[in-house]
C-alpha positions in Angstrom: 140.1 -82.9 -104.2 138.2 -78.9 -103.5 139.3 -76.5 -101.7 136.5 -74.0 -100.0 138.5 -71.1 -99.0 137.0 -69.5 -95.5 135.4 -66.1 -97.5 133.9 -68.2 -100.2 130.7 -69.0 -98.5 130.2 -65.7 -96.8 131.1 -63.8 -100.3 128.1 -65.9 -102.3 125.9 -64.5 -99.9 127.1 -61.0 -100.4 126.6 -61.8 -103.9 123.5 -63.2 -103.6 121.8 -60.3 -101.3 122.7 -58.2 -103.6 120.8 -58.8 -106.0 117.9 -57.3 -103.7 117.6 -53.3 -103.8 118.1 -52.0 -100.5 116.2 -49.7 -98.9 115.0 -46.9 -100.5 116.2 -43.3 -98.1 112.4 -41.1 -96.7 111.8 -38.1 -99.9 113.0 -35.1 -98.0 109.2 -33.4 -96.4 109.0 -30.3 -98.8 110.2 -31.5 -102.0 107.4 -33.8 -102.2 105.1 -32.0 -100.2 102.5 -31.7 -103.1 102.5 -35.2 -104.3 102.2 -35.7 -100.3 99.7 -34.2 -98.6 96.5 -34.5 -100.1 94.8 -31.0 -99.4 91.6 -30.9 -102.3 90.7 -34.2 -99.5 91.1 -31.8 -97.4 89.0 -28.9 -98.6 86.5 -31.2 -99.4 86.4 -32.9 -96.1 86.6 -28.4 -94.5 83.0 -28.2 -97.3 81.4 -31.1 -96.3 82.0 -30.3 -92.1 80.7 -26.4 -93.1 77.5 -28.4 -94.6 77.4 -30.2 -92.3 77.8 -27.7 -89.2 74.8 -25.3 -91.5 72.0 -28.4 -91.3 72.2 -29.4 -87.1 71.0 -26.2 -86.6 68.5 -28.2 -86.6 69.2 -30.5 -84.4 71.6 -28.2 -81.2 68.3 -27.9 -79.6 66.9 -32.1 -79.0 70.9 -32.8 -78.5 72.1 -30.2 -76.2 69.2 -29.9 -74.4 68.6 -34.5 -73.7 72.7 -32.8 -72.5 71.0 -30.2 -70.6 69.7 -32.3 -68.6 71.2 -35.0 -66.0 73.8 -37.3 -65.4 74.2 -33.7 -68.3 76.1 -36.4 -70.4 74.7 -39.5 -73.2 73.4 -43.0 -71.2 76.5 -44.3 -72.6 79.1 -43.1 -71.6 81.0 -43.7 -68.9 84.2 -45.6 -67.1 87.2 -45.4 -68.9 84.9 -43.8 -71.9 83.6 -41.3 -70.3 87.8 -40.5 -69.5 88.8 -41.4 -72.9 86.9 -38.3 -73.9 87.5 -36.2 -71.5 91.6 -36.7 -72.2 90.5 -36.1 -75.7 90.5 -32.2 -74.7 94.1 -32.1 -74.9 94.7 -32.2 -79.0 92.9 -29.1 -79.5 93.6 -27.4 -76.0 96.4 -24.9 -76.1 99.1 -26.8 -74.1 98.0 -30.5 -75.7 99.6 -28.9 -78.6 102.2 -27.4 -77.1 102.7 -30.7 -76.2 102.1 -32.6 -79.2 104.8 -30.5 -80.4 107.1 -31.4 -78.0 106.8 -34.8 -78.4 107.1 -34.5 -82.2 110.4 -31.8 -81.2 111.9 -34.7 -78.8 111.2 -37.9 -81.0 111.9 -37.1 -84.7 114.6 -35.3 -84.6 115.2 -35.7 -89.1 112.0 -33.3 -89.3 112.3 -30.9 -85.6 112.5 -27.8 -86.7 110.1 -28.8 -88.5 107.2 -28.7 -85.8 106.7 -24.8 -86.5 104.2 -26.5 -89.4 102.7 -27.4 -86.5 102.4 -24.2 -84.8 101.2 -22.7 -87.7 98.2 -24.9 -88.7 97.6 -25.1 -85.0 97.5 -22.1 -84.0 96.5 -19.3 -87.0 92.9 -22.3 -86.9 92.7 -21.2 -83.3 93.2 -17.8 -84.0 90.4 -17.3 -87.6 87.8 -19.3 -84.5 88.5 -15.9 -82.1 88.4 -13.6 -84.9 84.8 -15.3 -86.2 83.4 -15.0 -82.1 85.1 -11.6 -82.2 83.6 -10.1 -85.5 80.1 -12.7 -85.7 78.2 -13.7 -83.5 78.0 -13.9 -79.8 76.4 -17.1 -78.8 75.5 -18.7 -75.2 77.1 -22.0 -74.8 74.9 -24.4 -73.9 75.8 -24.8 -70.1 74.3 -21.5 -70.1 71.8 -21.3 -71.9 67.8 -22.0 -71.1 66.3 -25.1 -73.7 62.3 -23.2 -72.5 63.2 -21.1 -75.6 63.1 -21.5 -78.9 67.1 -22.7 -80.3 67.4 -19.0 -82.2 67.6 -16.9 -79.2 70.9 -18.4 -78.7 72.4 -15.9 -80.0 72.5 -12.9 -78.1 74.5 -10.3 -80.8 75.8 -10.4 -83.9 79.6 -8.1 -84.7 80.1 -7.8 -81.5 83.2 -6.5 -81.8 81.0 -3.1 -81.7 80.3 -3.7 -78.4 83.2 -5.8 -76.6 83.6 -2.6 -74.4 81.2 -1.3 -73.5 79.1 -4.5 -72.4 81.1 -7.1 -69.7 78.7 -10.4 -70.6 80.4 -9.8 -74.3 83.5 -10.8 -73.3 82.7 -14.1 -70.9 82.7 -17.3 -71.4 79.7 -17.9 -71.9 79.0 -16.5 -75.3 81.9 -17.0 -77.0 79.6 -20.5 -78.2 80.6 -20.1 -81.8 82.8 -21.2 -83.7 84.1 -23.6 -81.6 88.1 -22.5 -80.8 89.0 -25.8 -79.7 87.3 -27.6 -82.7 89.6 -25.3 -85.1 92.7 -25.5 -83.5 92.4 -29.9 -83.0 91.4 -30.0 -86.8 94.5 -27.0 -87.4 96.8 -29.7 -86.0 95.4 -32.3 -87.8 96.3 -31.5 -91.5 99.5 -29.9 -89.5 100.8 -33.3 -88.5 98.9 -35.1 -91.5 101.2 -32.9 -93.9 104.4 -34.2 -91.7 103.0 -37.9 -90.8 100.2 -38.7 -93.8 100.6 -42.9 -93.5 98.6 -42.2 -89.5 96.8 -40.2 -91.1 93.2 -41.9 -90.0 95.0 -41.5 -86.9 95.2 -37.6 -86.1 91.5 -37.8 -88.1 89.8 -39.8 -85.1 91.8 -37.1 -82.7 89.9 -34.9 -83.8 87.2 -36.5 -84.1 86.9 -37.7 -80.0 88.2 -34.1 -79.7 85.0 -32.7 -81.3 83.2 -35.2 -79.3 83.7 -33.6 -75.9 83.2 -30.4 -76.5 79.9 -31.8 -77.9 79.0 -33.5 -74.8 80.5 -32.0 -71.4 78.0 -28.6 -73.2 80.7 -26.9 -74.1 79.8 -26.0 -77.2 76.3 -26.5 -80.1 77.3 -29.3 -82.7 76.6 -26.6 -85.2 79.5 -24.7 -83.7 82.1 -27.7 -83.7 81.2 -28.7 -87.6 81.9 -25.1 -88.4 84.6 -24.2 -86.5 86.2 -27.7 -87.5 85.7 -26.7 -91.3 86.8 -23.2 -90.8 90.7 -24.7 -88.6 90.3 -27.1 -91.3 89.9 -24.8 -94.5 92.9 -23.2 -92.2 95.2 -24.6 -91.7 95.4 -26.0 -95.4 95.7 -22.7 -97.0 98.1 -21.8 -95.6 99.9 -25.6 -96.3 98.8 -25.6 -99.8 98.6 -22.3 -100.8 100.0 -19.9 -98.6 104.6 -19.9 -97.8 104.5 -21.3 -94.2 106.1 -24.8 -95.7 108.7 -21.8 -97.6 108.3 -19.9 -93.9 109.5 -22.9 -92.1 112.0 -24.3 -94.7 113.8 -20.7 -94.1 113.6 -20.6 -90.1 115.4 -24.8 -90.3 118.1 -23.3 -92.9 119.1 -21.0 -90.5 118.8 -22.6 -87.6 121.0 -25.2 -88.6 123.2 -22.5 -91.0 124.3 -20.9 -87.6 124.4 -24.8 -85.2 127.3 -25.0 -88.1 129.2 -21.8 -88.1 129.3 -22.8 -83.6 130.9 -26.1 -84.8 134.9 -26.2 -84.4 
């Protein structure tokens, strides 16, 4: 009569399970950023957006002119779809960006101190768009433009910084259409989120597209403003991550924070 030890089956099952590889730990964010972050993809996409922006100058009058007539939005947008488009603005708005970054800080404990990447890409891109507004050309927003005029009359003045202090109208929002700061900020935030969470790239690109679409539908920007703003923001964020020193700076700040926290522990 053969006697089985009570732990024999457990030991056998453990030995069988040992043949299966255990899940490997996730790679370090900064150590593998070159392989995980497709910088060429975003630079190519920003170039495509810039080309679309130049070509869309020929569509600005027809698209935004159609939106200028009541009910001031595409006829097929209504109900929950309209609310979705309207709420998409928060992805490119400063307050909304802060809320997204705080959510990452609260939920992703392993990478919470890397939210500096999101701050740098989103607000760096938005700042570049504001610099372009200040140094480039003042343009009427669609809701303030007379569409009985040709579209070239939507451009008010080159190099507005030369008359910024002497002309009050230049400091008004109605003449700050080109390029779109919201679109640039949304594109910069998208690139930063794709850097940290590349598996959800499609979702961040979708949110960026909705935020850009909102700016056109609600007559805050012409299509060319949105395309070129998104191109500028995406290129700025990609350069900051791949050719600048933003990730290294964030890693240095994180190491200081963790070192300080370790020294305070008893």
